[in-house]
PDB file of N, CA, C and O in Angstrom:
ATOM      1  N   MET A   1      54.716 107.086 127.019  1.00  0.00           N
ATOM      2  CA  MET A   1      55.864 106.810 126.419  1.00  0.00           C
ATOM      3  C   MET A   1      56.535 105.431 127.144  1.00  0.00           C
ATOM      4  O   MET A   1      56.672 105.468 128.367  1.00  0.00           O
ATOM      5  N   GLU A   2      56.955 104.210 126.406  1.00  0.00           N
ATOM      6  CA  GLU A   2      57.310 103.575 127.415  1.00  0.00           C
ATOM      7  C   GLU A   2      58.453 103.039 127.010  1.00  0.00           C
ATOM      8  O   GLU A   2      58.287 102.496 125.918  1.00  0.00           O
ATOM      9  N   VAL A   3      59.612 102.943 127.428  1.00  0.00           N
ATOM     10  CA  VAL A   3      61.302 103.018 127.569  1.00  0.00           C
ATOM     11  C   VAL A   3      61.608 101.550 128.290  1.00  0.00           C
ATOM     12  O   VAL A   3      61.642 101.561 129.521  1.00  0.00           O
ATOM     13  N   SER A   4      61.859 100.138 127.525  1.00  0.00           N
ATOM     14  CA  SER A   4      62.375  99.210 128.094  1.00  0.00           C
ATOM     15  C   SER A   4      63.790  99.337 129.022  1.00  0.00           C
ATOM     16  O   SER A   4      64.739  99.993 128.592  1.00  0.00           O
ATOM     17  N   PRO A   5      63.839  98.718 130.204  1.00  0.00           N
ATOM     18  CA  PRO A   5      65.363  99.036 131.069  1.00  0.00           C
ATOM     19  C   PRO A   5      66.459  99.155 129.978  1.00  0.00           C
ATOM     20  O   PRO A   5      67.110 100.177 129.761  1.00  0.00           O
ATOM     21  N   GLU A   6      66.568  98.088 129.383  1.00  0.00           N
ATOM     22  CA  GLU A   6      67.934  97.996 128.571  1.00  0.00           C
ATOM     23  C   GLU A   6      68.160  98.934 127.423  1.00  0.00           C
ATOM     24  O   GLU A   6      69.255  99.005 126.864  1.00  0.00           O
ATOM     25  N   ALA A   7      67.177  99.615 127.093  1.00  0.00           N
ATOM     26  CA  ALA A   7      66.904 100.313 125.904  1.00  0.00           C
ATOM     27  C   ALA A   7      67.691 101.809 126.691  1.00  0.00           C
ATOM     28  O   ALA A   7      68.644 102.445 126.239  1.00  0.00           O
ATOM     29  N   ALA A   8      66.875 102.086 128.060  1.00  0.00           N
ATOM     30  CA  ALA A   8      67.337 103.338 128.714  1.00  0.00           C
ATOM     31  C   ALA A   8      68.887 102.997 128.841  1.00  0.00           C
ATOM     32  O   ALA A   8      69.657 103.871 128.444  1.00  0.00           O
ATOM     33  N   GLU A   9      69.360 101.973 129.286  1.00  0.00           N
ATOM     34  CA  GLU A   9      70.246 101.870 129.569  1.00  0.00           C
ATOM     35  C   GLU A   9      71.171 102.110 128.488  1.00  0.00           C
ATOM     36  O   GLU A   9      72.093 102.891 128.726  1.00  0.00           O
ATOM     37  N   PHE A  10      71.103 101.630 127.445  1.00  0.00           N
ATOM     38  CA  PHE A  10      72.026 101.704 126.121  1.00  0.00           C
ATOM     39  C   PHE A  10      72.083 103.441 125.487  1.00  0.00           C
ATOM     40  O   PHE A  10      72.961 103.959 124.797  1.00  0.00           O
ATOM     41  N   VAL A  11      70.919 103.990 125.974  1.00  0.00           N
ATOM     42  CA  VAL A  11      70.414 105.834 125.796  1.00  0.00           C
ATOM     43  C   VAL A  11      71.488 106.363 126.458  1.00  0.00           C
ATOM     44  O   VAL A  11      72.447 106.909 125.914  1.00  0.00           O
ATOM     45  N   ARG A  12      71.324 106.197 127.673  1.00  0.00           N
ATOM     46  CA  ARG A  12      72.233 106.761 129.075  1.00  0.00           C
ATOM     47  C   ARG A  12      73.503 106.396 128.705  1.00  0.00           C
ATOM     48  O   ARG A  12      74.288 107.299 128.995  1.00  0.00           O
ATOM     49  N   ASP A  13      73.917 105.668 128.303  1.00  0.00           N
ATOM     50  CA  ASP A  13      75.352 105.102 127.980  1.00  0.00           C
ATOM     51  C   ASP A  13      76.310 106.148 126.820  1.00  0.00           C
ATOM     52  O   ASP A  13      77.501 106.456 126.824  1.00  0.00           O
ATOM     53  N   ARG A  14      75.077 106.529 125.795  1.00  0.00           N
ATOM     54  CA  ARG A  14      75.415 107.075 124.508  1.00  0.00           C
ATOM     55  C   ARG A  14      75.088 108.584 124.681  1.00  0.00           C
ATOM     56  O   ARG A  14      74.898 109.292 123.692  1.00  0.00           O
ATOM     57  N   GLY A  15      75.019 109.099 126.024  1.00  0.00           N
ATOM     58  CA  GLY A  15      74.883 110.330 126.162  1.00  0.00           C
ATOM     59  C   GLY A  15      73.343 111.148 126.720  1.00  0.00           C
ATOM     60  O   GLY A  15      73.265 112.334 127.040  1.00  0.00           O
ATOM     61  N   GLY A  16      72.224 110.155 126.720  1.00  0.00           N
ATOM     62  CA  GLY A  16      71.113 110.198 127.067  1.00  0.00           C
ATOM     63  C   GLY A  16      70.303 110.777 126.244  1.00  0.00           C
ATOM     64  O   GLY A  16      69.329 111.183 126.877  1.00  0.00           O
ATOM     65  N   ARG A  17      70.219 111.041 125.026  1.00  0.00           N
ATOM     66  CA  ARG A  17      69.218 111.498 124.025  1.00  0.00           C
ATOM     67  C   ARG A  17      69.174 110.353 123.075  1.00  0.00           C
ATOM     68  O   ARG A  17      70.034 109.537 122.744  1.00  0.00           O
ATOM     69  N   LEU A  18      67.531 110.576 122.615  1.00  0.00           N
ATOM     70  CA  LEU A  18      67.395 109.476 121.644  1.00  0.00           C
ATOM     71  C   LEU A  18      66.519 110.519 120.483  1.00  0.00           C
ATOM     72  O   LEU A  18      65.687 111.388 120.743  1.00  0.00           O
ATOM     73  N   TRP A  19      67.036 110.085 119.161  1.00  0.00           N
ATOM     74  CA  TRP A  19      66.171 110.395 118.387  1.00  0.00           C
ATOM     75  C   TRP A  19      64.827 109.741 117.611  1.00  0.00           C
ATOM     76  O   TRP A  19      65.007 108.579 117.245  1.00  0.00           O
ATOM     77  N   VAL A  20      64.155 110.033 117.457  1.00  0.00           N
ATOM     78  CA  VAL A  20      62.871 109.112 117.099  1.00  0.00           C
ATOM     79  C   VAL A  20      62.525 109.512 116.067  1.00  0.00           C
ATOM     80  O   VAL A  20      62.528 110.711 116.343  1.00  0.00           O
ATOM     81  N   TRP A  21      62.218 109.465 115.064  1.00  0.00           N
ATOM     82  CA  TRP A  21      61.520 110.047 113.713  1.00  0.00           C
ATOM     83  C   TRP A  21      60.506 108.959 113.075  1.00  0.00           C
ATOM     84  O   TRP A  21      60.805 107.804 113.379  1.00  0.00           O
ATOM     85  N   ALA A  22      59.091 109.135 112.050  1.00  0.00           N
ATOM     86  CA  ALA A  22      58.969 108.337 111.007  1.00  0.00           C
ATOM     87  C   ALA A  22      59.502 108.556 109.939  1.00  0.00           C
ATOM     88  O   ALA A  22      59.373 109.703 109.510  1.00  0.00           O
ATOM     89  N   ALA A  23      60.348 107.494 109.050  1.00  0.00           N
ATOM     90  CA  ALA A  23      60.909 108.130 107.721  1.00  0.00           C
ATOM     91  C   ALA A  23      60.056 108.173 106.857  1.00  0.00           C
ATOM     92  O   ALA A  23      59.152 107.358 106.674  1.00  0.00           O
ATOM     93  N   ARG A  24      60.355 109.410 106.094  1.00  0.00           N
ATOM     94  CA  ARG A  24      59.565 109.064 104.807  1.00  0.00           C
ATOM     95  C   ARG A  24      59.473 108.123 103.634  1.00  0.00           C
ATOM     96  O   ARG A  24      60.318 107.585 102.919  1.00  0.00           O
ATOM     97  N   PRO A  25      57.977 108.107 103.687  1.00  0.00           N
ATOM     98  CA  PRO A  25      58.375 106.919 102.633  1.00  0.00           C
ATOM     99  C   PRO A  25      58.439 107.193 101.103  1.00  0.00           C
ATOM    100  O   PRO A  25      57.959 108.232 100.650  1.00  0.00           O
ATOM    101  N   PRO A  26      59.093 106.164 100.219  1.00  0.00           N
ATOM    102  CA  PRO A  26      59.654 106.627  99.150  1.00  0.00           C
ATOM    103  C   PRO A  26      58.158 106.846  98.366  1.00  0.00           C
ATOM    104  O   PRO A  26      58.166 107.771  97.554  1.00  0.00           O
ATOM    105  N   LYS A  27      57.205 106.297  98.474  1.00  0.00           N
ATOM    106  CA  LYS A  27      55.876 106.280  97.845  1.00  0.00           C
ATOM    107  C   LYS A  27      54.860 106.811  98.680  1.00  0.00           C
ATOM    108  O   LYS A  27      54.910 106.753  99.908  1.00  0.00           O
ATOM    109  N   CYS A  28      53.882 107.357  97.992  1.00  0.00           N
ATOM    110  CA  CYS A  28      52.740 108.210  98.863  1.00  0.00           C
ATOM    111  C   CYS A  28      51.460 106.867  99.673  1.00  0.00           C
ATOM    112  O   CYS A  28      50.616 106.936 100.566  1.00  0.00           O
ATOM    113  N   CYS A  29      51.845 106.017  98.959  1.00  0.00           N
ATOM    114  CA  CYS A  29      50.949 104.712  99.761  1.00  0.00           C
ATOM    115  C   CYS A  29      51.413 104.005 100.529  1.00  0.00           C
ATOM    116  O   CYS A  29      50.558 103.186 100.867  1.00  0.00           O
ATOM    117  N   THR A  30      52.359 103.843 101.037  1.00  0.00           N
ATOM    118  CA  THR A  30      53.310 103.187 101.869  1.00  0.00           C
ATOM    119  C   THR A  30      53.475 103.710 103.221  1.00  0.00           C
ATOM    120  O   THR A  30      53.735 104.910 103.303  1.00  0.00           O
ATOM    121  N   PRO A  31      53.364 102.988 104.366  1.00  0.00           N
ATOM    122  CA  PRO A  31      53.822 103.488 105.715  1.00  0.00           C
ATOM    123  C   PRO A  31      54.966 103.972 105.952  1.00  0.00           C
ATOM    124  O   PRO A  31      55.972 103.378 105.566  1.00  0.00           O
ATOM    125  N   ALA A  32      55.040 105.204 106.668  1.00  0.00           N
ATOM    126  CA  ALA A  32      56.524 105.301 107.238  1.00  0.00           C
ATOM    127  C   ALA A  32      56.933 104.836 108.257  1.00  0.00           C
ATOM    128  O   ALA A  32      56.197 104.872 109.243  1.00  0.00           O
ATOM    129  N   PHE A  33      58.282 104.231 108.349  1.00  0.00           N
ATOM    130  CA  PHE A  33      58.886 103.336 109.302  1.00  0.00           C
ATOM    131  C   PHE A  33      59.389 104.046 110.141  1.00  0.00           C
ATOM    132  O   PHE A  33      59.917 105.093 109.766  1.00  0.00           O
ATOM    133  N   MET A  34      59.378 103.666 111.640  1.00  0.00           N
ATOM    134  CA  MET A  34      59.849 103.954 112.880  1.00  0.00           C
ATOM    135  C   MET A  34      61.616 103.961 112.952  1.00  0.00           C
ATOM    136  O   MET A  34      62.333 102.963 112.884  1.00  0.00           O
ATOM    137  N   ARG A  35      61.982 105.141 113.081  1.00  0.00           N
ATOM    138  CA  ARG A  35      63.500 104.797 113.146  1.00  0.00           C
ATOM    139  C   ARG A  35      64.073 105.542 114.247  1.00  0.00           C
ATOM    140  O   ARG A  35      63.393 106.515 114.572  1.00  0.00           O
ATOM    141  N   ALA A  36      64.937 105.391 114.790  1.00  0.00           N
ATOM    142  CA  ALA A  36      65.679 105.497 116.093  1.00  0.00           C
ATOM    143  C   ALA A  36      67.086 105.476 116.054  1.00  0.00           C
ATOM    144  O   ALA A  36      67.592 104.505 115.492  1.00  0.00           O
ATOM    145  N   ALA A  37      67.802 106.303 116.510  1.00  0.00           N
ATOM    146  CA  ALA A  37      69.261 106.681 116.507  1.00  0.00           C
ATOM    147  C   ALA A  37      69.630 107.631 117.658  1.00  0.00           C
ATOM    148  O   ALA A  37      68.981 108.659 117.851  1.00  0.00           O
ATOM    149  N   THR A  38      70.923 107.196 118.600  1.00  0.00           N
ATOM    150  CA  THR A  38      71.304 108.331 119.282  1.00  0.00           C
ATOM    151  C   THR A  38      72.649 109.144 118.813  1.00  0.00           C
ATOM    152  O   THR A  38      73.616 109.650 119.383  1.00  0.00           O
ATOM    153  N   GLU A  39      72.174 108.992 117.433  1.00  0.00           N
ATOM    154  CA  GLU A  39      73.013 110.301 116.585  1.00  0.00           C
ATOM    155  C   GLU A  39      72.080 110.831 115.371  1.00  0.00           C
ATOM    156  O   GLU A  39      71.587 110.355 114.349  1.00  0.00           O
ATOM    157  N   PRO A  40      72.116 112.458 116.249  1.00  0.00           N
ATOM    158  CA  PRO A  40      70.902 113.431 115.415  1.00  0.00           C
ATOM    159  C   PRO A  40      70.698 112.555 113.795  1.00  0.00           C
ATOM    160  O   PRO A  40      71.625 111.889 113.337  1.00  0.00           O
ATOM    161  N   PRO A  41      69.531 112.677 113.166  1.00  0.00           N
ATOM    162  CA  PRO A  41      69.691 112.712 111.566  1.00  0.00           C
ATOM    163  C   PRO A  41      69.956 113.977 111.340  1.00  0.00           C
ATOM    164  O   PRO A  41      70.009 114.942 112.102  1.00  0.00           O
ATOM    165  N   GLN A  42      70.196 113.813 109.641  1.00  0.00           N
ATOM    166  CA  GLN A  42      70.380 114.892 108.801  1.00  0.00           C
ATOM    167  C   GLN A  42      69.680 116.053 108.930  1.00  0.00           C
ATOM    168  O   GLN A  42      70.212 117.157 109.056  1.00  0.00           O
ATOM    169  N   ASP A  43      68.041 115.766 108.892  1.00  0.00           N
ATOM    170  CA  ASP A  43      67.478 116.927 108.883  1.00  0.00           C
ATOM    171  C   ASP A  43      66.895 117.376 110.109  1.00  0.00           C
ATOM    172  O   ASP A  43      65.854 116.727 110.205  1.00  0.00           O
ATOM    173  N   LEU A  44      66.989 118.065 111.009  1.00  0.00           N
ATOM    174  CA  LEU A  44      66.609 118.446 112.367  1.00  0.00           C
ATOM    175  C   LEU A  44      65.144 119.078 112.573  1.00  0.00           C
ATOM    176  O   LEU A  44      64.781 119.466 113.683  1.00  0.00           O
ATOM    177  N   SER A  45      64.484 119.141 111.651  1.00  0.00           N
ATOM    178  CA  SER A  45      63.538 120.136 111.502  1.00  0.00           C
ATOM    179  C   SER A  45      62.398 119.365 111.988  1.00  0.00           C
ATOM    180  O   SER A  45      62.404 118.156 111.757  1.00  0.00           O
ATOM    181  N   GLY A  46      61.135 120.032 112.814  1.00  0.00           N
ATOM    182  CA  GLY A  46      60.275 119.226 113.346  1.00  0.00           C
ATOM    183  C   GLY A  46      60.223 118.398 114.582  1.00  0.00           C
ATOM    184  O   GLY A  46      59.149 117.960 114.994  1.00  0.00           O
ATOM    185  N   PHE A  47      61.409 118.159 115.214  1.00  0.00           N
ATOM    186  CA  PHE A  47      61.610 117.418 116.031  1.00  0.00           C
ATOM    187  C   PHE A  47      61.173 118.274 117.332  1.00  0.00           C
ATOM    188  O   PHE A  47      61.295 119.498 117.360  1.00  0.00           O
ATOM    189  N   HIS A  48      60.550 117.364 118.620  1.00  0.00           N
ATOM    190  CA  HIS A  48      60.123 118.039 119.584  1.00  0.00           C
ATOM    191  C   HIS A  48      60.791 116.880 120.834  1.00  0.00           C
ATOM    192  O   HIS A  48      60.929 115.657 120.839  1.00  0.00           O
ATOM    193  N   LEU A  49      61.092 117.942 121.807  1.00  0.00           N
ATOM    194  CA  LEU A  49      61.722 117.359 123.129  1.00  0.00           C
ATOM    195  C   LEU A  49      60.805 116.858 123.871  1.00  0.00           C
ATOM    196  O   LEU A  49      59.932 117.644 124.239  1.00  0.00           O
ATOM    197  N   VAL A  50      60.714 115.484 124.298  1.00  0.00           N
ATOM    198  CA  VAL A  50      59.924 114.562 125.085  1.00  0.00           C
ATOM    199  C   VAL A  50      60.910 114.251 126.251  1.00  0.00           C
ATOM    200  O   VAL A  50      62.093 114.178 125.920  1.00  0.00           O
ATOM    201  N   ARG A  51      60.646 114.080 127.403  1.00  0.00           N
ATOM    202  CA  ARG A  51      61.249 113.728 128.927  1.00  0.00           C
ATOM    203  C   ARG A  51      60.550 112.055 129.027  1.00  0.00           C
ATOM    204  O   ARG A  51      59.432 111.544 129.096  1.00  0.00           O
ATOM    205  N   ALA A  52      61.757 111.690 128.992  1.00  0.00           N
ATOM    206  CA  ALA A  52      61.117 110.051 129.475  1.00  0.00           C
ATOM    207  C   ALA A  52      62.460 109.842 130.714  1.00  0.00           C
ATOM    208  O   ALA A  52      63.612 109.433 130.574  1.00  0.00           O
ATOM    209  N   GLY A  53      61.755 110.293 131.850  1.00  0.00           N
ATOM    210  CA  GLY A  53      62.525 109.830 132.950  1.00  0.00           C
ATOM    211  C   GLY A  53      63.787 110.960 132.749  1.00  0.00           C
ATOM    212  O   GLY A  53      63.797 112.173 132.542  1.00  0.00           O
ATOM    213  N   ASP A  54      64.820 109.950 132.915  1.00  0.00           N
ATOM    214  CA  ASP A  54      66.194 111.006 132.963  1.00  0.00           C
ATOM    215  C   ASP A  54      66.626 110.862 131.065  1.00  0.00           C
ATOM    216  O   ASP A  54      67.789 110.961 130.674  1.00  0.00           O
ATOM    217  N   LEU A  55      65.719 110.679 130.342  1.00  0.00           N
ATOM    218  CA  LEU A  55      66.102 110.299 129.292  1.00  0.00           C
ATOM    219  C   LEU A  55      65.474 111.695 128.204  1.00  0.00           C
ATOM    220  O   LEU A  55      64.510 112.351 128.600  1.00  0.00           O
ATOM    221  N   GLU A  56      65.954 111.926 127.236  1.00  0.00           N
ATOM    222  CA  GLU A  56      65.729 113.087 126.377  1.00  0.00           C
ATOM    223  C   GLU A  56      65.701 112.394 125.011  1.00  0.00           C
ATOM    224  O   GLU A  56      66.622 111.849 124.402  1.00  0.00           O
ATOM    225  N   VAL A  57      64.290 112.567 124.651  1.00  0.00           N
ATOM    226  CA  VAL A  57      63.675 111.940 123.031  1.00  0.00           C
ATOM    227  C   VAL A  57      63.341 113.229 122.357  1.00  0.00           C
ATOM    228  O   VAL A  57      62.651 114.222 122.590  1.00  0.00           O
ATOM    229  N   CYS A  58      64.047 112.830 121.520  1.00  0.00           N
ATOM    230  CA  CYS A  58      63.425 113.891 120.372  1.00  0.00           C
ATOM    231  C   CYS A  58      62.813 113.216 119.396  1.00  0.00           C
ATOM    232  O   CYS A  58      63.377 112.305 118.790  1.00  0.00           O
ATOM    233  N   PHE A  59      61.368 113.675 119.106  1.00  0.00           N
ATOM    234  CA  PHE A  59      60.426 112.902 118.315  1.00  0.00           C
ATOM    235  C   PHE A  59      59.979 113.983 117.151  1.00  0.00           C
ATOM    236  O   PHE A  59      59.849 115.198 117.304  1.00  0.00           O
ATOM    237  N   ARG A  60      59.772 113.182 115.896  1.00  0.00           N
ATOM    238  CA  ARG A  60      59.007 113.879 115.165  1.00  0.00           C
ATOM    239  C   ARG A  60      58.195 112.634 114.506  1.00  0.00           C
ATOM    240  O   ARG A  60      58.531 111.511 114.131  1.00  0.00           O
ATOM    241  N   GLY A  61      56.792 113.462 114.545  1.00  0.00           N
ATOM    242  CA  GLY A  61      56.089 112.097 113.824  1.00  0.00           C
ATOM    243  C   GLY A  61      55.678 112.471 112.430  1.00  0.00           C
ATOM    244  O   GLY A  61      56.115 113.536 111.994  1.00  0.00           O
ATOM    245  N   PRO A  62      54.863 111.709 111.641  1.00  0.00           N
ATOM    246  CA  PRO A  62      54.491 112.054 110.231  1.00  0.00           C
ATOM    247  C   PRO A  62      53.005 113.155 110.315  1.00  0.00           C
ATOM    248  O   PRO A  62      51.915 112.816 110.776  1.00  0.00           O
ATOM    249  N   ALA A  63      53.295 114.288 109.828  1.00  0.00           N
ATOM    250  CA  ALA A  63      52.410 115.383 109.596  1.00  0.00           C
ATOM    251  C   ALA A  63      51.757 115.831 111.154  1.00  0.00           C
ATOM    252  O   ALA A  63      50.594 116.071 111.477  1.00  0.00           O
ATOM    253  N   GLY A  64      53.122 115.833 112.013  1.00  0.00           N
ATOM    254  CA  GLY A  64      52.841 116.482 113.387  1.00  0.00           C
ATOM    255  C   GLY A  64      51.874 115.285 114.340  1.00  0.00           C
ATOM    256  O   GLY A  64      51.726 115.576 115.527  1.00  0.00           O
ATOM    257  N   ARG A  65      51.389 114.296 113.962  1.00  0.00           N
ATOM    258  CA  ARG A  65      51.016 113.168 114.512  1.00  0.00           C
ATOM    259  C   ARG A  65      51.739 112.615 115.384  1.00  0.00           C
ATOM    260  O   ARG A  65      52.958 112.680 115.228  1.00  0.00           O
ATOM    261  N   VAL A  66      51.019 111.701 116.907  1.00  0.00           N
ATOM    262  CA  VAL A  66      51.875 111.355 117.807  1.00  0.00           C
ATOM    263  C   VAL A  66      50.535 109.715 117.996  1.00  0.00           C
ATOM    264  O   VAL A  66      49.331 109.508 117.845  1.00  0.00           O
ATOM    265  N   PRO A  67      51.958 108.837 118.460  1.00  0.00           N
ATOM    266  CA  PRO A  67      51.253 107.661 118.789  1.00  0.00           C
ATOM    267  C   PRO A  67      50.622 107.934 120.187  1.00  0.00           C
ATOM    268  O   PRO A  67      50.755 108.883 120.960  1.00  0.00           O
ATOM    269  N   ASP A  68      49.532 106.225 120.292  1.00  0.00           N
ATOM    270  CA  ASP A  68      48.914 106.652 121.517  1.00  0.00           C
ATOM    271  C   ASP A  68      49.896 106.472 122.572  1.00  0.00           C
ATOM    272  O   ASP A  68      49.973 107.299 123.480  1.00  0.00           O
ATOM    273  N   VAL A  69      50.738 105.338 122.514  1.00  0.00           N
ATOM    274  CA  VAL A  69      52.102 105.117 122.621  1.00  0.00           C
ATOM    275  C   VAL A  69      53.260 105.100 122.154  1.00  0.00           C
ATOM    276  O   VAL A  69      53.371 104.510 121.080  1.00  0.00           O
ATOM    277  N   LEU A  70      54.148 105.534 122.579  1.00  0.00           N
ATOM    278  CA  LEU A  70      55.379 105.455 121.548  1.00  0.00           C
ATOM    279  C   LEU A  70      56.337 104.597 122.851  1.00  0.00           C
ATOM    280  O   LEU A  70      56.403 104.858 124.052  1.00  0.00           O
ATOM    281  N   GLU A  71      57.052 103.428 121.992  1.00  0.00           N
ATOM    282  CA  GLU A  71      57.404 102.328 123.016  1.00  0.00           C
ATOM    283  C   GLU A  71      58.763 102.464 122.198  1.00  0.00           C
ATOM    284  O   GLU A  71      58.832 102.522 120.970  1.00  0.00           O
ATOM    285  N   ILE A  72      59.987 102.510 123.213  1.00  0.00           N
ATOM    286  CA  ILE A  72      61.608 102.070 123.012  1.00  0.00           C
ATOM    287  C   ILE A  72      61.972 100.943 123.439  1.00  0.00           C
ATOM    288  O   ILE A  72      61.646 100.653 124.590  1.00  0.00           O
ATOM    289  N   GLY A  73      62.708 100.036 122.687  1.00  0.00           N
ATOM    290  CA  GLY A  73      63.355  98.631 123.217  1.00  0.00           C
ATOM    291  C   GLY A  73      64.778  98.881 122.344  1.00  0.00           C
ATOM    292  O   GLY A  73      65.107  99.761 121.549  1.00  0.00           O
ATOM    293  N   LEU A  74      65.312  97.954 122.755  1.00  0.00           N
ATOM    294  CA  LEU A  74      66.666  97.358 122.267  1.00  0.00           C
ATOM    295  C   LEU A  74      66.405  96.223 121.305  1.00  0.00           C
ATOM    296  O   LEU A  74      65.556  95.369 121.561  1.00  0.00           O
ATOM    297  N   HIS A  75      67.175  96.204 120.127  1.00  0.00           N
ATOM    298  CA  HIS A  75      66.905  94.855 119.362  1.00  0.00           C
ATOM    299  C   HIS A  75      68.359  94.590 118.699  1.00  0.00           C
ATOM    300  O   HIS A  75      68.838  95.459 117.971  1.00  0.00           O
ATOM    301  N   GLY A  76      69.158  93.214 118.990  1.00  0.00           N
ATOM    302  CA  GLY A  76      70.513  92.841 118.544  1.00  0.00           C
ATOM    303  C   GLY A  76      70.964  92.587 119.746  1.00  0.00           C
ATOM    304  O   GLY A  76      70.437  93.050 120.757  1.00  0.00           O
ATOM    305  N   ARG A  77      72.051  91.775 119.750  1.00  0.00           N
ATOM    306  CA  ARG A  77      73.038  91.326 120.691  1.00  0.00           C
ATOM    307  C   ARG A  77      74.396  91.694 120.432  1.00  0.00           C
ATOM    308  O   ARG A  77      75.071  92.310 121.257  1.00  0.00           O
ATOM    309  N   ARG A  78      74.941  91.230 118.978  1.00  0.00           N
ATOM    310  CA  ARG A  78      76.350  91.762 118.932  1.00  0.00           C
ATOM    311  C   ARG A  78      76.482  93.301 118.279  1.00  0.00           C
ATOM    312  O   ARG A  78      77.480  94.020 118.226  1.00  0.00           O
ATOM    313  N   ARG A  79      75.261  93.524 117.852  1.00  0.00           N
ATOM    314  CA  ARG A  79      75.281  95.637 117.450  1.00  0.00           C
ATOM    315  C   ARG A  79      73.962  95.878 118.079  1.00  0.00           C
ATOM    316  O   ARG A  79      72.944  95.794 117.392  1.00  0.00           O
ATOM    317  N   PRO A  80      73.926  96.087 118.970  1.00  0.00           N
ATOM    318  CA  PRO A  80      72.624  96.183 119.621  1.00  0.00           C
ATOM    319  C   PRO A  80      72.100  97.914 119.227  1.00  0.00           C
ATOM    320  O   PRO A  80      72.910  98.841 119.217  1.00  0.00           O
ATOM    321  N   LYS A  81      70.579  98.093 118.916  1.00  0.00           N
ATOM    322  CA  LYS A  81      70.296  99.781 118.551  1.00  0.00           C
ATOM    323  C   LYS A  81      68.904  99.880 119.004  1.00  0.00           C
ATOM    324  O   LYS A  81      68.148  98.912 119.089  1.00  0.00           O
ATOM    325  N   ALA A  82      68.670 100.805 119.222  1.00  0.00           N
ATOM    326  CA  ALA A  82      67.464 101.284 119.930  1.00  0.00           C
ATOM    327  C   ALA A  82      66.485 101.204 118.485  1.00  0.00           C
ATOM    328  O   ALA A  82      66.827 101.510 117.342  1.00  0.00           O
ATOM    329  N   GLU A  83      65.076 100.654 118.993  1.00  0.00           N
ATOM    330  CA  GLU A  83      64.185 100.741 117.889  1.00  0.00           C
ATOM    331  C   GLU A  83      62.738 101.381 118.696  1.00  0.00           C
ATOM    332  O   GLU A  83      62.402 101.182 119.864  1.00  0.00           O
ATOM    333  N   ALA A  84      62.051 102.185 117.672  1.00  0.00           N
ATOM    334  CA  ALA A  84      60.826 102.478 118.219  1.00  0.00           C
ATOM    335  C   ALA A  84      59.590 101.916 117.663  1.00  0.00           C
ATOM    336  O   ALA A  84      59.603 101.424 116.535  1.00  0.00           O
ATOM    337  N   TYR A  85      58.249 101.966 118.555  1.00  0.00           N
ATOM    338  CA  TYR A  85      57.148 100.970 117.879  1.00  0.00           C
ATOM    339  C   TYR A  85      56.448 102.380 118.551  1.00  0.00           C
ATOM    340  O   TYR A  85      56.566 103.123 119.525  1.00  0.00           O
ATOM    341  N   TRP A  86      55.386 102.144 116.937  1.00  0.00           N
ATOM    342  CA  TRP A  86      54.347 103.324 117.188  1.00  0.00           C
ATOM    343  C   TRP A  86      53.044 102.618 117.569  1.00  0.00           C
ATOM    344  O   TRP A  86      52.351 102.143 116.669  1.00  0.00           O
ATOM    345  N   ASP A  87      52.718 102.534 118.687  1.00  0.00           N
ATOM    346  CA  ASP A  87      51.521 101.612 119.244  1.00  0.00           C
ATOM    347  C   ASP A  87      51.721 100.268 119.158  1.00  0.00           C
ATOM    348  O   ASP A  87      50.750  99.572 118.863  1.00  0.00           O
ATOM    349  N   GLY A  88      52.852  99.721 119.368  1.00  0.00           N
ATOM    350  CA  GLY A  88      53.601  98.630 119.007  1.00  0.00           C
ATOM    351  C   GLY A  88      53.759  97.842 117.541  1.00  0.00           C
ATOM    352  O   GLY A  88      53.678  96.648 117.250  1.00  0.00           O
ATOM    353  N   CYS A  89      54.025  99.065 116.731  1.00  0.00           N
ATOM    354  CA  CYS A  89      54.483  98.492 115.523  1.00  0.00           C
ATOM    355  C   CYS A  89      55.733  99.263 115.173  1.00  0.00           C
ATOM    356  O   CYS A  89      56.269 100.112 115.885  1.00  0.00           O
ATOM    357  N   LEU A  90      56.155  98.824 113.893  1.00  0.00           N
ATOM    358  CA  LEU A  90      57.567  99.354 113.345  1.00  0.00           C
ATOM    359  C   LEU A  90      57.274 100.644 112.335  1.00  0.00           C
ATOM    360  O   LEU A  90      58.214 101.328 111.931  1.00  0.00           O
ATOM    361  N   PHE A  91      56.046 100.893 111.999  1.00  0.00           N
ATOM    362  CA  PHE A  91      55.676 101.705 111.332  1.00  0.00           C
ATOM    363  C   PHE A  91      54.517 102.221 111.829  1.00  0.00           C
ATOM    364  O   PHE A  91      53.656 101.600 112.452  1.00  0.00           O
ATOM    365  N   ALA A  92      54.523 103.770 111.434  1.00  0.00           N
ATOM    366  CA  ALA A  92      53.330 104.935 111.690  1.00  0.00           C
ATOM    367  C   ALA A  92      52.378 104.554 111.193  1.00  0.00           C
ATOM    368  O   ALA A  92      52.435 104.349 109.980  1.00  0.00           O
ATOM    369  N   LEU A  93      51.010 104.281 111.965  1.00  0.00           N
ATOM    370  CA  LEU A  93      49.973 104.097 111.244  1.00  0.00           C
ATOM    371  C   LEU A  93      49.093 105.491 111.165  1.00  0.00           C
ATOM    372  O   LEU A  93      48.048 105.526 110.514  1.00  0.00           O
TER     373      LEU A  93
END
């Protein structure tokens, strides 16, 4: 797991826990886009706690899969938010 310094500071300022999951696609043949939030999603089933330094990352991949590299970055200046990348992509491969 790779976490940018800006994203790590953003998550720390919001309690130190980040929720990362692949959003279920609306159609069966479309990719699942990665989501990240400092607040837990409604459905908490299937998440696994992973440590990234002093951060706690709760991760849920599609069908239990995991990426080779899960990257966490920060996006936006006015309203920054954490973003997750599955092997460099915004969607789970």
